[in-house]
C-alpha positions as CSV (number, residue, x, y, z in Angstrom):
1,M,0.0,0.0,0.0
2,L,2.7,2.5,0.8
3,E,4.5,1.6,-2.3
4,W,1.4,2.2,-4.2
5,L,1.0,5.7,-2.6
6,E,4.6,6.7,-3.3
7,N,3.9,5.6,-7.1
8,S,0.7,7.5,-7.5
9,A,0.5,10.6,-9.8
10,V,0.1,13.0,-6.7
11,A,3.3,11.4,-5.4
12,R,5.1,11.9,-8.6
13,L,4.0,15.6,-8.9
14,V,5.6,16.2,-5.4
15,Q,8.7,14.1,-6.0
16,E,9.6,14.7,-9.6
17,T,8.5,18.3,-10.8
18,I,10.9,21.1,-10.2
19,W,8.1,23.1,-8.2
20,G,6.0,20.3,-6.8
21,Y,7.9,19.8,-3.4
22,P,8.4,23.6,-2.7
23,I,4.9,24.7,-3.6
24,V,3.3,21.9,-1.5
25,L,5.8,22.3,1.5
26,S,5.2,26.2,1.4
27,S,1.5,25.6,1.3
28,H,1.7,23.2,4.4
29,A,3.8,26.1,6.4
30,V,1.2,28.8,5.3
31,G,-1.6,26.7,6.2
32,M,0.0,25.8,9.7
33,A,0.7,29.5,10.2
34,I,-3.0,30.4,9.6
35,L,-4.4,27.4,11.7
36,A,-2.1,27.4,14.6
37,G,-1.8,31.1,14.7
38,I,-5.4,31.7,15.0
39,V,-6.0,28.8,17.3
40,L,-3.2,30.1,19.7
41,M,-4.7,33.4,19.5
42,L,-8.1,32.3,20.5
43,N,-6.6,30.1,23.5
44,F,-4.7,33.3,24.5
45,R,-7.6,35.4,24.6
46,V,-9.6,32.8,26.7
47,L,-6.6,32.6,29.0
48,G,-7.0,36.4,29.5
49,L,-4.6,38.1,27.0
50,A,-6.3,41.0,25.3
51,P,-9.4,41.0,27.5
52,G,-10.6,44.2,25.7
53,I,-11.5,42.2,22.8
54,P,-14.9,40.5,23.0
55,L,-14.8,36.6,22.2
56,D,-17.5,37.1,19.5
57,R,-15.4,39.3,17.7
58,L,-13.0,36.4,17.1
59,K,-15.6,34.1,15.6
60,P,-14.7,35.0,11.7
61,M,-11.1,34.2,12.5
62,Y,-12.2,30.7,13.7
63,R,-13.7,30.2,10.1
64,V,-10.1,31.3,8.6
65,A,-8.6,28.8,10.8
66,L,-10.7,26.0,9.3
67,I,-9.4,27.2,5.9
68,G,-5.9,26.7,7.2
69,L,-6.9,23.3,8.5
70,I,-8.2,22.4,4.9
71,I,-5.0,23.6,3.3
72,N,-2.8,21.5,5.7
73,V,-4.9,18.2,5.2
74,I,-4.6,18.7,1.4
75,S,-0.8,19.7,1.5
76,G,0.0,17.1,4.4
77,S,-1.6,14.2,2.4
78,M,0.4,15.2,-0.5
79,L,3.7,15.2,1.3
80,F,2.9,11.9,3.1
81,V,2.2,10.1,-0.2
82,S,5.4,11.4,-1.7
83,N,7.5,9.5,1.1
84,A,4.9,7.2,2.6
85,D,7.3,4.6,3.8
86,A,9.6,7.0,5.5
87,F,6.9,8.9,7.3
88,F,5.1,5.7,8.2
89,Q,8.2,4.7,10.2
90,S,9.0,8.0,11.8
91,T,8.2,8.5,15.3
92,P,8.1,12.2,15.2
93,F,5.5,11.8,12.5
94,W,3.4,9.6,14.6
95,I,3.6,12.0,17.6
96,K,2.6,14.8,15.3
97,M,-0.5,12.9,14.2
98,G,-1.7,12.1,17.7
99,L,-0.9,15.7,18.7
100,L,-2.8,16.8,15.6
101,G,-5.8,14.8,16.4
102,A,-5.8,16.1,19.9
103,G,-5.4,19.8,18.7
104,I,-8.4,19.4,16.1
105,T,-10.5,17.9,18.8
106,L,-9.9,20.5,21.3
107,M,-10.2,23.4,18.7
108,L,-13.6,22.2,17.9
109,V,-14.6,21.7,21.6
110,M,-13.4,25.3,22.4
111,A,-15.2,26.7,19.4
112,R,-18.5,25.2,20.8
113,R,-17.7,26.5,24.3
114,I,-17.1,29.9,23.2
115,F,-19.0,30.5,20.2
116,D,-22.2,28.5,20.3
117,S,-23.9,30.1,23.4
118,T,-24.6,33.5,23.9
119,A,-24.2,33.2,27.7
120,N,-20.7,32.2,27.1
121,L,-20.1,35.2,24.7
122,L,-21.6,37.5,27.4
123,A,-19.8,36.0,30.3
124,P,-17.1,38.3,31.8
125,E,-14.7,35.4,32.3
126,P,-14.4,31.9,30.5
127,R,-14.8,29.1,32.8
128,A,-11.9,27.4,34.3
129,S,-12.4,24.2,32.4
130,T,-12.3,26.2,29.2
131,K,-9.1,27.8,30.3
132,L,-7.9,24.3,30.8
133,I,-8.7,23.5,27.3
134,A,-7.0,26.5,26.0
135,V,-3.7,25.4,27.8
136,V,-3.8,21.9,26.6
137,S,-4.8,22.9,23.1
138,S,-1.8,25.2,23.0
139,V,0.6,22.7,24.1
140,A,-0.9,20.3,21.4
141,W,-0.5,22.8,18.5
142,L,3.0,23.9,19.7
143,G,3.8,20.1,19.6
144,V,2.4,19.7,16.3
145,I,4.8,22.4,14.9
146,V,8.0,21.0,16.7
147,M,7.3,17.3,15.7
148,G,6.5,18.6,12.2
149,R,10.1,20.1,12.1
150,L,11.6,17.1,13.8
151,I,10.2,14.7,11.1
152,A,12.9,16.1,8.6
153,Y,15.9,15.9,10.9
154,W,15.3,13.3,13.6
155,D,14.1,9.8,13.7
156,W,13.7,8.3,17.1
157,K,13.0,4.7,16.2
158,D,16.8,3.8,17.3
159,F,16.1,5.1,20.9
């Protein structure tokens, strides 16, 4: 299956064309900057940074974060198929995937908590449990970024 992925048309586009890999990798970096940047901004606001900005004013930014997520799912899938066997054996890749799953889940939970209820939007201070989600979410997204970088440089399977 991994060999089939690495020989697919998408993989060949990324592997063999002069602009394929740079464009896909750059798209992945831009998508992550959009996604993680906005999620961290929302988390920091929930944690008390910039209290003068009402949470409801940040709701349009959450929608932009979803665009970043879509960009990353597409570009990340393209990067994976271009070197599926190596990614499949990479410990940092699997840690990144676990943190990514946690980050996306926490992002959706956070959005529901802060945007889906008028009572939450009007509350002067987010609940302690919402603040805990913001802390864990921030750690998860920072971990996604760090593990994503370590995929290229460090393989922990020998440890």
